[in-house]
ROLUMDO-281450 format. One line per 8 residues: their letters; for each residue y, z, x of C-alpha. Coordinates in steps of 0.2 Angstrom, whole numbers, plus 5000, padded with zeros to 4 digits. Layout:
# ROLUMDO-281450
a> Y/Z/X ~ ...
***
This chain:
# ROLUMDO-281450
mtflnptr> 4996/4848/4985 ~ 4987/4863/4977 ~ 4976/4853/4966 ~ 4966/4837/4969 ~ 4977/4821/4966 ~ 4969/4805/4970 ~ 4982/4791/4974 ~ 4981/4774/4965
rgflmgga> 4976/4766/4982 ~ 4962/4778/4984 ~ 4956/4776/4967 ~ 4955/4756/4968 ~ 4946/4758/4985 ~ 4934/4769/4977 ~ 4928/4755/4966 ~ 4931/4761/4949
algatglm> 4930/4750/4934 ~ 4945/4742/4928 ~ 4942/4740/4910 ~ 4942/4724/4899 ~ 4951/4713/4912 ~ 4940/4698/4907 ~ 4949/4698/4891 ~ 4967/4697/4898
nstalaai> 4969/4679/4899 ~ 4960/4673/4883 ~ 4969/4663/4870 ~ 4970/4661/4852 ~ 4971/4645/4842 ~ 4976/4652/4825 ~ 4986/4639/4816 ~ 4988/4624/4828
dpnsfadr> 4986/4605/4827 ~ 4968/4603/4834 ~ 4973/4587/4843 ~ 4988/4595/4853 ~ 4989/4604/4869 ~ 4977/4619/4869 ~ 4985/4631/4882 ~ 4992/4643/4869
tfhathyg> 4992/4662/4869 ~ 4995/4674/4855 ~ 5009/4686/4856 ~ 5020/4697/4846 ~ 5037/4704/4846 ~ 5051/4712/4835 ~ 5055/4694/4829 ~ 5038/4690/4823
pfeavvrd> 5020/4685/4829 ~ 5018/4667/4838 ~ 5008/4656/4849 ~ 5016/4653/4866 ~ 5014/4635/4873 ~ 5012/4636/4892 ~ 5012/4621/4904 ~ 5009/4622/4923
gklvgina> 5012/4642/4921 ~ 5029/4639/4912 ~ 5033/4644/4894 ~ 5038/4628/4885 ~ 5036/4631/4867 ~ 5035/4645/4854 ~ 5024/4641/4838 ~ 5026/4652/4823
vaeldarp> 5009/4656/4814 ~ 5012/4652/4796 ~ 4998/4664/4790 ~ 5007/4679/4798 ~ 5025/4674/4796 ~ 5030/4661/4784 ~ 5049/4663/4788 ~ 5052/4664/4807
temltygi> 5070/4666/4812 ~ 5079/4657/4826 ~ 5078/4673/4837 ~ 5059/4669/4838 ~ 5060/4649/4839 ~ 5075/4649/4851 ~ 5079/4666/4857 ~ 5062/4671/4865
mdrtydkt> 5061/4656/4877 ~ 5079/4656/4881 ~ 5080/4674/4887 ~ 5064/4673/4896 ~ 5072/4661/4909 ~ 5090/4666/4906 ~ 5101/4669/4922 ~ 5103/4687/4917
rilypmvr> 5084/4691/4921 ~ 5083/4705/4934 ~ 5070/4697/4946 ~ 5069/4710/4960 ~ 5073/4729/4962 ~ 5092/4732/4966 ~ 5102/4746/4972 ~ 5121/4747/4970
ksylegwe> 5129/4744/4987 ~ 5138/4760/4989 ~ 5124/4770/4983 ~ 5112/4761/4995 ~ 5124/4765/5010 ~ 5127/4783/5005 ~ 5110/4790/4999 ~ 5108/4802/5014
sgdtrpel> 5126/4807/5015 ~ 5129/4809/4997 ~ 5145/4797/4998 ~ 5139/4785/4984 ~ 5156/4781/4976 ~ 5151/4782/4958 ~ 5168/4776/4953 ~ 5163/4759/4959
rgkepyvr> 5149/4758/4945 ~ 5152/4742/4936 ~ 5163/4734/4950 ~ 5153/4732/4966 ~ 5139/4721/4971 ~ 5120/4725/4970 ~ 5109/4724/4985 ~ 5091/4717/4983
vdwdtalg> 5079/4729/4990 ~ 5059/4730/4990 ~ 5050/4740/4978 ~ 5046/4754/4991 ~ 5065/4757/4993 ~ 5069/4757/4975 ~ 5055/4769/4970 ~ 5058/4780/4985
ltakalld> 5076/4782/4981 ~ 5072/4785/4962 ~ 5058/4798/4966 ~ 5070/4807/4979 ~ 5084/4808/4966 ~ 5073/4815/4953 ~ 5066/4828/4965 ~ 5084/4832/4972
tatthgne> 5090/4835/4954 ~ 5075/4845/4948 ~ 5074/4856/4963 ~ 5093/4859/4965 ~ 5099/4859/4947 ~ 5083/4861/4936 ~ 5075/4848/4926 ~ 5088/4850/4912
aifsssyg> 5100/4841/4923 ~ 5089/4825/4922 ~ 5095/4817/4906 ~ 5085/4803/4897 ~ 5095/4791/4887 ~ 5079/4781/4883 ~ 5079/4786/4864 ~ 5071/4776/4850
gwanagnf> 5059/4764/4858 ~ 5067/4748/4852 ~ 5065/4739/4869 ~ 5050/4729/4863 ~ 5037/4731/4849 ~ 5023/4737/4861 ~ 5015/4754/4861 ~ 5017/4755/4880
rpnvmqgr> 5036/4753/4879 ~ 5046/4759/4892 ~ 5053/4776/4884 ~ 5035/4781/4881 ~ 5031/4777/4899 ~ 5046/4786/4906 ~ 5043/4801/4895 ~ 5025/4803/4900
llnlmggc> 5030/4803/4919 ~ 5045/4814/4917 ~ 5035/4827/4906 ~ 5022/4828/4920 ~ 5035/4834/4933 ~ 5043/4846/4920 ~ 5053/4836/4908 ~ 5071/4832/4905
tntqgdws> 5085/4833/4893 ~ 5082/4821/4878 ~ 5092/4814/4865 ~ 5088/4820/4848 ~ 5092/4810/4832 ~ 5098/4792/4833 ~ 5112/4781/4830 ~ 5104/4772/4815
agasqisl> 5103/4787/4803 ~ 5108/4802/4812 ~ 5117/4811/4799 ~ 5105/4808/4784 ~ 5089/4811/4793 ~ 5096/4830/4796 ~ 5103/4832/4778 ~ 5091/4824/4767
prvigdme> 5076/4834/4771 ~ 5085/4849/4764 ~ 5091/4839/4749 ~ 5076/4829/4744 ~ 5062/4835/4755 ~ 5061/4820/4766 ~ 5070/4810/4780 ~ 5071/4795/4766
vyspqtaw> 5080/4784/4779 ~ 5064/4781/4787 ~ 5053/4782/4772 ~ 5043/4769/4763 ~ 5051/4761/4747 ~ 5044/4760/4729 ~ 5031/4745/4729 ~ 5041/4729/4726
evirdnte> 5029/4724/4711 ~ 5035/4741/4702 ~ 5053/4735/4705 ~ 5050/4718/4698 ~ 5041/4724/4683 ~ 5053/4738/4678 ~ 5070/4738/4687 ~ 5084/4731/4676
lfvlvgcd> 5098/4734/4688 ~ 5097/4735/4707 ~ 5113/4742/4716 ~ 5116/4738/4734 ~ 5128/4750/4742 ~ 5132/4743/4759 ~ 5114/4736/4759 ~ 5110/4720/4766
piknnrie> 5091/4718/4767 ~ 5090/4699/4769 ~ 5100/4700/4786 ~ 5093/4716/4792 ~ 5074/4712/4789 ~ 5075/4698/4800 ~ 5070/4710/4814 ~ 5058/4725/4813
ytvadhgm> 5054/4741/4824 ~ 5037/4734/4826 ~ 5032/4716/4822 ~ 5042/4707/4809 ~ 5032/4697/4796 ~ 5047/4694/4784 ~ 5035/4699/4770 ~ 5049/4705/4758
yapweqir> 5058/4688/4756 ~ 5047/4681/4743 ~ 5046/4697/4733 ~ 5065/4698/4733 ~ 5065/4681/4725 ~ 5052/4686/4712 ~ 5062/4702/4708 ~ 5078/4691/4706
dngcrfvs> 5069/4678/4696 ~ 5062/4690/4684 ~ 5079/4695/4677 ~ 5084/4710/4688 ~ 5103/4711/4689 ~ 5110/4714/4706 ~ 5127/4723/4710 ~ 5133/4725/4727
inpqrtat> 5146/4739/4732 ~ 5152/4733/4749 ~ 5169/4729/4758 ~ 5162/4712/4762 ~ 5151/4699/4753 ~ 5134/4699/4762 ~ 5120/4687/4764 ~ 5109/4697/4752
deylgaew> 5123/4695/4739 ~ 5122/4676/4740 ~ 5103/4676/4741 ~ 5100/4687/4726 ~ 5116/4682/4716 ~ 5123/4699/4716 ~ 5140/4704/4709 ~ 5151/4709/4723
vrivpntd> 5162/4725/4720 ~ 5174/4728/4734 ~ 5177/4746/4740 ~ 5187/4754/4754 ~ 5175/4758/4769 ~ 5170/4777/4769 ~ 5174/4781/4751 ~ 5158/4779/4743
talflama> 5156/4797/4740 ~ 5172/4797/4730 ~ 5165/4783/4719 ~ 5149/4792/4715 ~ 5158/4808/4711 ~ 5170/4798/4699 ~ 5155/4790/4690 ~ 5147/4807/4689
whvldkgl> 5163/4813/4681 ~ 5163/4799/4668 ~ 5144/4801/4664 ~ 5147/4820/4661 ~ 5163/4816/4651 ~ 5153/4804/4639 ~ 5137/4815/4638 ~ 5127/4802/4647
edrayidr> 5118/4815/4658 ~ 5100/4819/4657 ~ 5100/4838/4655 ~ 5081/4840/4653 ~ 5078/4831/4669 ~ 5092/4841/4678 ~ 5084/4857/4672 ~ 5066/4852/4677
ytvgadkw> 5069/4843/4694 ~ 5085/4850/4702 ~ 5093/4866/4708 ~ 5112/4869/4710 ~ 5118/4856/4697 ~ 5130/4868/4689 ~ 5139/4872/4706 ~ 5141/4853/4709
iayvkget> 5146/4849/4691 ~ 5159/4862/4692 ~ 5166/4853/4707 ~ 5165/4836/4699 ~ 5175/4842/4684 ~ 5188/4850/4695 ~ 5184/4868/4689 ~ 5183/4874/4707
dgtpktpa> 5197/4865/4716 ~ 5208/4860/4701 ~ 5205/4841/4704 ~ 5194/4832/4692 ~ 5185/4818/4700 ~ 5190/4806/4687 ~ 5189/4787/4689 ~ 5208/4787/4690
waatitgm> 5207/4799/4705 ~ 5194/4789/4713 ~ 5203/4772/4710 ~ 5217/4778/4723 ~ 5204/4782/4736 ~ 5192/4767/4734 ~ 5204/4753/4730 ~ 5193/4749/4715
deakitel> 5200/4748/4697 ~ 5198/4762/4686 ~ 5190/4752/4672 ~ 5177/4745/4685 ~ 5172/4763/4689 ~ 5169/4768/4671 ~ 5160/4751/4668 ~ 5148/4754/4683
aellaask> 5145/4772/4678 ~ 5140/4768/4661 ~ 5130/4753/4667 ~ 5120/4763/4680 ~ 5117/4777/4668 ~ 5110/4766/4654 ~ 5099/4755/4664 ~ 5083/4756/4673
tqiagaws> 5092/4758/4689 ~ 5087/4758/4708 ~ 5100/4762/4720 ~ 5099/4756/4738 ~ 5110/4765/4750 ~ 5112/4758/4768 ~ 5112/4768/4784 ~ 5129/4761/4787
lqraqhge> 5136/4773/4774 ~ 5132/4788/4784 ~ 5138/4781/4800 ~ 5154/4789/4796 ~ 5164/4805/4797 ~ 5156/4817/4784 ~ 5142/4804/4783 ~ 5130/4817/4775
mahwaivn> 5140/4816/4759 ~ 5137/4798/4754 ~ 5118/4798/4753 ~ 5119/4815/4745 ~ 5131/4810/4732 ~ 5120/4795/4727 ~ 5105/4807/4725 ~ 5115/4818/4715
faaltgki> 5121/4804/4704 ~ 5103/4798/4701 ~ 5097/4815/4697 ~ 5111/4818/4685 ~ 5106/4803/4676 ~ 5088/4806/4677 ~ 5082/4792/4687 ~ 5072/4798/4703
gkpgqgvg> 5053/4797/4703 ~ 5053/4785/4687 ~ 5045/4768/4690 ~ 5058/4755/4696 ~ 5071/4769/4696 ~ 5079/4781/4708 ~ 5086/4780/4725 ~ 5080/4772/4741
fswhygng> 5089/4772/4759 ~ 5077/4761/4768 ~ 5077/4744/4758 ~ 5085/4735/4772 ~ 5073/4741/4785 ~ 5055/4737/4790 ~ 5053/4726/4775 ~ 5054/4741/4764
gmpqsgka> 5046/4738/4747 ~ 5030/4731/4755 ~ 5014/4741/4749 ~ 5007/4753/4762 ~ 4990/4751/4769 ~ 4990/4771/4773 ~ 4978/4766/4788 ~ 4979/4773/4805
tptgmsqg> 4988/4762/4818 ~ 4986/4760/4837 ~ 4993/4775/4846 ~ 4998/4773/4864 ~ 4999/4786/4878 ~ 5003/4804/4876 ~ 5020/4809/4882 ~ 5014/4827/4884
rnwvkgic> 5024/4843/4883 ~ 5043/4842/4889 ~ 5046/4859/4896 ~ 5065/4857/4894 ~ 5070/4863/4877 ~ 5088/4858/4877 ~ 5094/4842/4869 ~ 5109/4831/4867
pasritem> 5112/4823/4850 ~ 5110/4805/4852 ~ 5129/4800/4850 ~ 5136/4815/4860 ~ 5132/4808/4878 ~ 5150/4807/4882 ~ 5154/4824/4876 ~ 5139/4832/4885
lenpgatf> 5145/4824/4901 ~ 5162/4831/4899 ~ 5157/4848/4893 ~ 5143/4856/4903 ~ 5140/4873/4896 ~ 5149/4870/4880 ~ 5140/4876/4864 ~ 5137/4864/4849
tyngrest> 5128/4865/4833 ~ 5114/4854/4827 ~ 5102/4855/4813 ~ 5107/4873/4810 ~ 5105/4879/4828 ~ 5117/4882/4841 ~ 5114/4874/4858 ~ 5122/4872/4875
ypdvkmif> 5125/4856/4884 ~ 5117/4855/4901 ~ 5126/4850/4918 ~ 5119/4832/4920 ~ 5117/4826/4937 ~ 5105/4811/4934 ~ 5102/4799/4920 ~ 5086/4790/4918
nagnnfms> 5087/4775/4906 ~ 5072/4765/4902 ~ 5073/4750/4890 ~ 5088/4756/4882 ~ 5106/4749/4882 ~ 5116/4765/4879 ~ 5132/4758/4887 ~ 5132/4746/4872
hqqdtnrl> 5129/4757/4858 ~ 5138/4774/4863 ~ 5156/4775/4855 ~ 5172/4774/4865 ~ 5165/4765/4880 ~ 5180/4768/4891 ~ 5178/4786/4889 ~ 5159/4785/4893
iralekve> 5163/4776/4909 ~ 5175/4789/4915 ~ 5162/4802/4911 ~ 5149/4794/4920 ~ 5158/4797/4936 ~ 5152/4815/4938 ~ 5134/4809/4937 ~ 5126/4808/4954
tivsvdvw> 5113/4795/4950 ~ 5109/4783/4936 ~ 5093/4773/4936 ~ 5089/4759/4923 ~ 5073/4750/4920 ~ 5076/4733/4911 ~ 5072/4715/4910 ~ 5090/4709/4910
wtaatrwa> 5107/4713/4917 ~ 5112/4723/4901 ~ 5128/4735/4900 ~ 5116/4749/4905 ~ 5110/4741/4920 ~ 5128/4735/4926 ~ 5132/4754/4927 ~ 5117/4759/4936
divlaass> 5114/4764/4954 ~ 5096/4760/4955 ~ 5089/4745/4944 ~ 5070/4743/4942 ~ 5066/4726/4938 ~ 5054/4726/4922 ~ 5045/4711/4916 ~ 5047/4705/4898
tlerddis> 5032/4708/4886 ~ 5027/4689/4888 ~ 5022/4694/4907 ~ 5011/4709/4903 ~ 4998/4714/4889 ~ 5002/4727/4876 ~ 4997/4730/4857 ~ 5007/4733/4842
vggtysnd> 5007/4733/4823 ~ 5014/4723/4808 ~ 5025/4730/4795 ~ 5034/4746/4799 ~ 5029/4753/4782 ~ 5015/4741/4776 ~ 5005/4744/4793 ~ 4993/4731/4787
kvfamkkv> 4990/4721/4803 ~ 4987/4725/4822 ~ 4994/4713/4834 ~ 4988/4708/4852 ~ 5003/4706/4864 ~ 4994/4696/4876 ~ 5001/4691/4893 ~ 5008/4673/4892
ieplgesl> 5015/4670/4909 ~ 5015/4678/4926 ~ 5030/4690/4929 ~ 5045/4681/4935 ~ 5051/4686/4953 ~ 5045/4703/4958 ~ 5047/4711/4941 ~ 5033/4723/4935
sdyeifea> 5028/4729/4918 ~ 5035/4746/4913 ~ 5017/4753/4914 ~ 5016/4747/4932 ~ 5034/4753/4936 ~ 5030/4771/4931 ~ 5013/4770/4938 ~ 5020/4766/4955
lsdklglw> 5033/4780/4953 ~ 5020/4792/4948 ~ 5011/4787/4964 ~ 5026/4791/4974 ~ 5027/4808/4966 ~ 5009/4812/4969 ~ 5006/4811/4950 ~ 4996/4795/4949
aqftdged> 4980/4802/4942 ~ 4988/4812/4929 ~ 4999/4797/4923 ~ 4985/4785/4923 ~ 4970/4796/4918 ~ 4961/4786/4931 ~ 4962/4770/4919 ~ 4971/4753/4920
lmthiqra> 4982/4747/4907 ~ 4969/4737/4898 ~ 4958/4751/4895 ~ 4972/4761/4887 ~ 4976/4746/4876 ~ 4958/4745/4871 ~ 4957/4764/4867 ~ 4974/4763/4857
yersaaae> 4966/4749/4846 ~ 4950/4759/4844 ~ 4961/4773/4836 ~ 4966/4761/4823 ~ 4958/4758/4806 ~ 4956/4740/4811 ~ 4943/4745/4824 ~ 4931/4750/4809
htpfeafw> 4928/4733/4805 ~ 4934/4722/4819 ~ 4928/4725/4837 ~ 4941/4725/4851 ~ 4934/4710/4859 ~ 4935/4700/4843 ~ 4953/4707/4839 ~ 4959/4702/4856
ekgyarme> 4952/4684/4856 ~ 4960/4681/4839 ~ 4976/4690/4842 ~ 4976/4700/4826 ~ 4967/4710/4814 ~ 4971/4715/4796 ~ 4970/4731/4788 ~ 4967/4732/4769
vpaearkw> 4981/4737/4758 ~ 4973/4747/4743 ~ 4976/4740/4725 ~ 4985/4757/4720 ~ 4998/4755/4734 ~ 5005/4740/4723 ~ 5009/4752/4710 ~ 5017/4766/4720
trhgsfye> 5033/4774/4715 ~ 5044/4784/4727 ~ 5044/4802/4721 ~ 5033/4797/4707 ~ 5020/4811/4709 ~ 5035/4824/4709 ~ 5042/4817/4693 ~ 5025/4817/4685
dpeanplh> 5022/4835/4690 ~ 5035/4844/4700 ~ 5025/4860/4700 ~ 5009/4852/4707 ~ 5019/4841/4719 ~ 5035/4850/4724 ~ 5047/4842/4736 ~ 5048/4849/4754
tasgriem> 5064/4858/4750 ~ 5067/4877/4750 ~ 5066/4876/4731 ~ 5053/4862/4729 ~ 5066/4853/4719 ~ 5081/4841/4722 ~ 5094/4852/4729 ~ 5111/4846/4721
fceeianm> 5118/4861/4729 ~ 5109/4867/4745 ~ 5111/4886/4749 ~ 5103/4883/4766 ~ 5117/4871/4771 ~ 5130/4881/4763 ~ 5125/4897/4772 ~ 5128/4887/4789
qledcpgm> 5147/4888/4784 ~ 5152/4871/4792 ~ 5169/4866/4788 ~ 5164/4848/4789 ~ 5148/4849/4779 ~ 5148/4860/4764 ~ 5133/4864/4753 ~ 5135/4850/4741
pvwmekhe> 5142/4832/4741 ~ 5161/4832/4740 ~ 5175/4821/4745 ~ 5183/4825/4762 ~ 5197/4813/4769 ~ 5192/4804/4786 ~ 5202/4806/4801 ~ 5204/4787/4802
ylgnaqeg> 5203/4777/4786 ~ 5214/4765/4775 ~ 5220/4781/4765 ~ 5229/4787/4781 ~ 5232/4771/4791 ~ 5248/4767/4798 ~ 5257/4750/4793 ~ 5247/4735/4799
qlhvvsph> 5232/4745/4804 ~ 5214/4738/4798 ~ 5197/4747/4795 ~ 5184/4741/4806 ~ 5166/4740/4801 ~ 5152/4735/4813 ~ 5136/4730/4805 ~ 5120/4725/4813
pwfrlhsq> 5121/4706/4819 ~ 5112/4691/4811 ~ 5106/4683/4827 ~ 5102/4698/4837 ~ 5092/4715/4836 ~ 5107/4726/4842 ~ 5111/4719/4859 ~ 5094/4710/4861
mansetlr> 5095/4691/4861 ~ 5113/4691/4865 ~ 5108/4683/4882 ~ 5101/4668/4872 ~ 5113/4654/4875 ~ 5106/4643/4860 ~ 5110/4658/4848 ~ 5127/4662/4855
nlymvqgr> 5131/4644/4852 ~ 5127/4646/4834 ~ 5139/4661/4831 ~ 5151/4664/4844 ~ 5170/4658/4844 ~ 5176/4653/4860 ~ 5162/4662/4868 ~ 5167/4679/4861
epvrinte> 5160/4689/4846 ~ 5166/4683/4830 ~ 5176/4695/4819 ~ 5178/4692/4800 ~ 5196/4693/4794 ~ 5203/4692/4776 ~ 5214/4677/4773 ~ 5229/4687/4769
daaargia> 5227/4698/4785 ~ 5225/4682/4795 ~ 5240/4674/4788 ~ 5252/4688/4790 ~ 5248/4689/4809 ~ 5249/4670/4812 ~ 5230/4669/4815 ~ 5220/4654/4811
dgdlvely> 5201/4652/4810 ~ 5194/4650/4827 ~ 5209/4659/4836 ~ 5205/4673/4849 ~ 5212/4689/4843 ~ 5214/4707/4850 ~ 5208/4723/4841 ~ 5215/4738/4849
ndrgtvia> 5219/4756/4847 ~ 5222/4770/4859 ~ 5204/4769/4865 ~ 5203/4752/4871 ~ 5205/4733/4867 ~ 5192/4720/4862 ~ 5195/4701/4862 ~ 5185/4692/4848
gavvsddi> 5185/4675/4839 ~ 5193/4674/4821 ~ 5182/4670/4806 ~ 5194/4668/4792 ~ 5187/4672/4775 ~ 5189/4678/4757 ~ 5172/4686/4757 ~ 5180/4702/4765
mpgvvsiy> 5193/4713/4757 ~ 5211/4714/4764 ~ 5213/4728/4776 ~ 5195/4727/4783 ~ 5188/4717/4798 ~ 5170/4715/4802 ~ 5163/4713/4820 ~ 5145/4714/4824
eggwpqld> 5138/4729/4835 ~ 5128/4725/4851 ~ 5139/4714/4861 ~ 5138/4714/4880 ~ 5154/4720/4889 ~ 5165/4711/4902 ~ 5181/4719/4907 ~ 5196/4709/4912
skgrcnsg> 5210/4714/4923 ~ 5220/4722/4909 ~ 5204/4733/4904 ~ 5201/4723/4889 ~ 5183/4719/4884 ~ 5183/4700/4885 ~ 5167/4698/4876 ~ 5170/4709/4860
lvnfitst> 5159/4724/4862 ~ 5166/4734/4847 ~ 5162/4751/4855 ~ 5177/4750/4866 ~ 5187/4754/4850 ~ 5175/4765/4840 ~ 5177/4784/4840 ~ 5167/4798/4846
qrasglsq> 5171/4809/4831 ~ 5155/4817/4825 ~ 5149/4815/4807 ~ 5148/4834/4806 ~ 5142/4850/4814 ~ 5125/4848/4805 ~ 5120/4832/4812 ~ 5132/4828/4826
atsantvl> 5129/4810/4822 ~ 5139/4795/4825 ~ 5155/4790/4815 ~ 5155/4772/4822 ~ 5161/4765/4804 ~ 5176/4777/4804 ~ 5188/4767/4814 ~ 5206/4760/4812
vsmrkced> 5213/4747/4824 ~ 5229/4735/4825 ~ 5226/4716/4827 ~ 5236/4702/4835 ~ 5233/4685/4841 ~ 5227/4684/4859 ~ 5240/4674/4869 ~ 5233/4677/4887
pegpnlay> 5214/4677/4888 ~ 5208/4678/4906 ~ 5196/4664/4907 ~ 5179/4663/4900 ~ 5168/4677/4894 ~ 5157/4682/4909 ~ 5146/4696/4901 ~ 5131/4684/4901
dppaiied> 5133/4680/4920 ~ 5123/4692/4932 ~ 5133/4703/4943 ~ 5137/4700/4961 ~ 5120/4702/4971 ~ 5118/4703/4990 ~ 5102/4695/4994 ~ 5101/4696/5013
mevaaldd> 5107/4713/5017 ~ 5096/4721/5031 ~ 5090/4738/5023 ~ 5080/4750/5034 ~ 5064/4757/5029 ~ 5066/4774/5021 ~ 5060/4789/5031 ~ 5047/4798/5020
eklgldri> 5053/4815/5028 ~ 5070/4813/5022 ~ 5064/4809/5004 ~ 5055/4825/5004 ~ 5042/4819/4990 ~ 5030/4834/4994 ~ 5042/4845/4984 ~ 5033/4840/4968
taitdaly> 5021/4853/4972 ~ 5032/4868/4969 ~ 5037/4860/4952 ~ 5020/4855/4945 ~ 5012/4872/4951 ~ 5022/4881/4938 ~ 5019/4869/4923 ~ 5000/4868/4920
admdpgek> 4996/4882/4907 ~ 4983/4880/4893 ~ 4988/4872/4877 ~ 4981/4876/4861 ~ 4971/4862/4852 ~ 4985/4859/4839 ~ 4999/4858/4853 ~ 4988/4846/4863
lfyerctv> 4985/4834/4848 ~ 5004/4835/4843 ~ 5009/4829/4861 ~ 4995/4816/4862 ~ 4996/4808/4846 ~ 5012/4812/4836 ~ 5026/4810/4848 ~ 5029/4791/4848
chgprevs> 5038/4788/4831 ~ 5054/4793/4823 ~ 5050/4811/4822 ~ 5057/4824/4835 ~ 5047/4824/4852 ~ 5049/4843/4852 ~ 5042/4854/4838 ~ 5057/4867/4839
hftqlqwk> 5069/4853/4834 ~ 5063/4854/4816 ~ 5061/4867/4803 ~ 5045/4871/4794 ~ 5050/4862/4779 ~ 5056/4847/4788 ~ 5039/4845/4797 ~ 5031/4847/4780
gitpsmfp> 5042/4832/4774 ~ 5038/4820/4788 ~ 5020/4824/4792 ~ 5013/4815/4776 ~ 5019/4798/4784 ~ 5017/4805/4802 ~ 4998/4810/4801 ~ 4991/4794/4795
ragldeae> 5000/4783/4809 ~ 4993/4795/4822 ~ 4976/4793/4814 ~ 4972/4812/4812 ~ 4957/4818/4801 ~ 4960/4833/4790 ~ 4954/4845/4803 ~ 4966/4838/4816
qalvmdyl> 4979/4838/4803 ~ 4976/4857/4800 ~ 4977/4861/4819 ~ 4993/4851/4821 ~ 5001/4859/4805 ~ 4997/4876/4811 ~ 5005/4873/4828 ~ 5021/4865/4819
mknasdam> 5022/4880/4808 ~ 5021/4893/4821 ~ 5033/4884/4833 ~ 5046/4876/4821 ~ 5064/4881/4823 ~ 5064/4893/4809 ~ 5046/4901/4813 ~ 5046/4920/4814
***
């Protein structure tokens, strides 16, 4: 090496301090029977905080903490313990048999992924092969040939989650091609900053007390907060459930526009209005036409707060294309009665109306149009920014509506600079693998797909959420090495070559926050039990891999994990009043929510004074027509919300075809918790994913409740269990996303993973986002299921195969020197702060992936979470403005 690089072993032998290790096994007794067994440890997850009851080293119970979460779900009370000891746990590092046999010759038989056994190996073998694959790829093909599928960070609620650890290590050796955007809200996060100056889909909502005291009509468009708020990106506390009841009981009227009746509709007593999937844009255009026809628009509001209204209004009236967007026109598209459309238009215009649009609306072809049409309708009727009125696209997520503390939260380890500037939009993985060198547009820029030779997947089940799974499996055959770091045998691990066994969060220490938006609590995620088998924490895995690569000192900063956790806590506002030791002992610390936060209205300051508080759009106002998007000249994303027919929807379906929607599950977080047998017994039908089918559609096909059915198209077939109901409209079926796959001898998914039948069609050339809800299928009763669903059994494993020790010379790990010598250049202070503090949330991890205005739109929420003071904010903003995608 050309610079001093102490190893982990050398560091430990040198006697360096190991931080606050004395705190690691402390317990919290935060809400328990004083006469009961005392061996309890505080922990926190996506499903809520809890106290774990441990006897003889084994987790035996989960106790919810009422003062922190009054409404725990079954995912917490049953699922946590179930999955900890489930047979799908990966207890040892594994290597696919042909890969292990052929790693020297290169004859690794990638076509056998998902079909052949794994071999149990020791950690030195697994890490050595992983390090070799990284260096082979980087030195032969360049770092851009290493692809990270570890986007999002949903693996667990901790700050030291696997995607952050992976990003830190790979960036130390030159970086990799990352995903950009996400599956959740990929279309609107790109379009809405240009329309209304903020991502909106990840933004806080008007404080619930303002809604309670002002809102007359709350319109849920595909929105189901009662279901989706059961989990959270950080630690769920279910804080909005009681407020929703107060809003309801205060006389607010709820209307739900949705192809199916939801849990929220039942909970809030909403009027259910059925609509053909993917046609919401047509509905809001028609309501706008009726508002204009009746003179119900707010001209003064339009003139002061918007730009481009005249161009959009001309389209709505049919002056530009000869087709007035009348309620009669929309009735033929949406399946709604013309009279109902006019009734809704007048009701929304005349009331103090809050419109909540779900992310699901934009997970469709031309998905950008739906949220934009809602914004334009709300602007046309003068709603946005008024107390209790306007639009919100995150009411169903992170307990939107809870008042915000505005306080700094714990920040984890910096991921540093990624020296690879190329990207792959999150839903384009298959397209990237199939088309190396092809150009694509994203966020107004043209990019080129890399020629990927290695995929590194840490804590992410990309094989379950990528569309058209059969096509992905075929595309993966060109990839030389796939590494997966995970706790369980998910789909992503079953198609990997090298599997690195991670411990669950119960088996290591970490830290998190409560409330994605409220940010009013910091939680200790304390180690509850010892790691099962030979599993290691994500930090330990990447620490060991960094040691293999000669990067241990840079990765760890010479500190142990508990020291990093303590430093993360001390960067939060909670540290101002609660010392780390007291916080760790108790398990949590609160951060005060200021009184004014309870009266906060989204876009309220803009409404009060648009000149003093302009939006972060090109005009500073709501862009009902956006010149920037129009000038991109994209055929599938024009400069204003218009109706465009989908490539697959009920309007062009063949006889007997049905539209599939795939909402988030009730008993899972995407695919997480699918391996809880207790939970599966609550919802699965004959061991398969349930599919909701209208009574008429079931009868026409001879299907009874509880039957197995096949949903199929030219992309694939899935077997699911019928749930026959009148609470879904005819022509539509609903199957939850996130199932685990198991293919039978006919190539059918015997478990019901919906993505075997979804399409890789992009939303548009603006966002390249998923269109998972734009899908047609045929359906029939399944007459020949091939045995039980085996998706929740582990793959075949060879436990006793003799594996020779690896020859270090053949691994060639000293090649890291040539890579790292070229990387270390001086960073300016703003750049350093950005990569250290601002690259662990929903914003891009690379500055050039956003425009200047987009950065201005996201930094008001990003800076407080990163804990930056005014001087630091100025340094980062200067760096962002100089290096944004449109910087001169």
